[in-house]
C-alpha positions, 0 to 999 in steps of 0.5 A: 876146846869149843863144843859145836852142834849141827841141827839138821845133821842127816842131809848132805851139808850136815854130813859134810860138816861132820866129816870136816869137824872130825878132823878139826883139833879145836872143836868137838861135835857134841850135838847132832840132830835128825828127826828122821834118824833120832836114836841112831849114830850118824855113822849108821846113816853115813857109814863113811863116818864109822869109827870117826864120828859116832855122835848119836842123832837126836830130835830137835828139842832146843831146851835139851840142846842149848847148854851142850854147845857154844856154836850151832850150825843150822843146816836146815831148809829155809823157813825152818831156820828162822824158827830156830835161830832166834832161840839159839841167839837168845840162849847166848849161842853163836850161829852159822846158818846154812839156809837162805833165811838171813842172807838177804838184807831186804825182807821184802826181797826175801819174801818175793823169792821165798815166803814170809819172814818171821825174824826180820829183826835179825836181818840187820845183824846177820853178816853175810858169810864170805870171809874174802869180803867180810872177814872183819865183820864175821870175826865179831858176829854172833849170827853169820848167814852162810852163802849159797853155793852158786853165789859163792862161785859167782861172787868170788869169780867177779869180785876183783873185776867189779871192785876194780871197776873193769866191768859194766855191771849191767852186762853180767851173765852167769852160767853155772853147772852143779852136781846133784848134791846141790838139790839135797838128799830128799827123794825127788824125780828130777834127781833120780839116777835115770833122770840125771845120768847121761843128761845135762839140763838147765833148770829154774831158768830166770827164777832161781832163788839164788839170784837176789843173793847174787845181785845183792852182793855184786851190787855192793861190790859195784856200788850199784843199787838195783843191779840185775844179772842173768843167772842160769843154773844147770844140773850135770851128772856128777855128785858134787862140784860147781863150775860157773862161767861168767861173762861181762862187758869191759868198761874200757879195753884192758889187757890179759896181763892187767886182769891177771894182776888184778886177780893175783893182787886181790886174792894174794892173802886169801888161803882158799881162793887160787887164781890159776896160772895164765892160760889155764882154767879151773875144773871141778875135779881139782877142787873136789872135797876141798875148801878151795875156789879156783878162778881164772879169766880170759880177755876176749878182745874180739867181743869186748868181754871178759870171761870168768871161770870159777870152780868150787865143791858145792858141799865144801867151799859152797856150803859146809867148808865155808861154814867152818871157815866162818866158825873159825873166825867167830871163835878166834880159831886159825881160819884154815884149821880143819880145812887143810883137805887136799882136793881128791883127784882122780 
């Protein structure tokens, strides 16, 4: 049995990792770090884990941790990860990084949207952790950059159409709505109950940091360097889930049946992407707590566009579930192991 560690276990992605790992027969959670809650069981911070995961949180002292796990999840903010990951790799460990620090191929682009990058030598090695596109590379990787939640929904939504050359790449508009867990657990006025309840708002319009990640991966699919998209995120009054509605102009007219066939063929062997039946569309309540991405599209003959809708749980397929899917591939475990959670409904 493999031992795994979570660096940054007390955030929402950290506790989601712990929840899913508790049901995984192939690994043992041997390390969980949290400076704020050092010395306390993780189940004291998150009582939903009581009697299920009683690992004790400890401070981040890498010299004391590296020998106690075979693979580490770094569930820490950007900039923090790039200071930790090189030492973990130097110690011979595999890493799934849930920050943005290794998702962007070009250091200059990363620095334009984030801050100076201090581990640029690892960017060429890091594999973008979307198994539906990069499964073979993930299997042999020692560093996987887990995708962002918004990019996961947008990229999986558009991949079949861009790969088939059906859409004009320069026409893409992505309109995404997320639950408030996407903002993390730290207290901030914008995500307080009274600020979010009974409200629905756009934020970081034209400036969200997931934009270059989306553009990078869609550009690869479309084989168009320098591709740009219009991406607008919204905050909705729910705890978890993302619904992305994406618009693109058709290169030439295609029928609804043709587009439906493109999606079903593209995702036929993918265990966690579920194309909806014709005439039905995804909803966040049907993927809640699971590693599924539900996707559907509508050919709008009147406007010459295709409307794509994708739904994921931002904490699961959009973060921790995707990370465990990557871990399974890196450790040569069954890809679906520990991820057979049926969506929670109602």
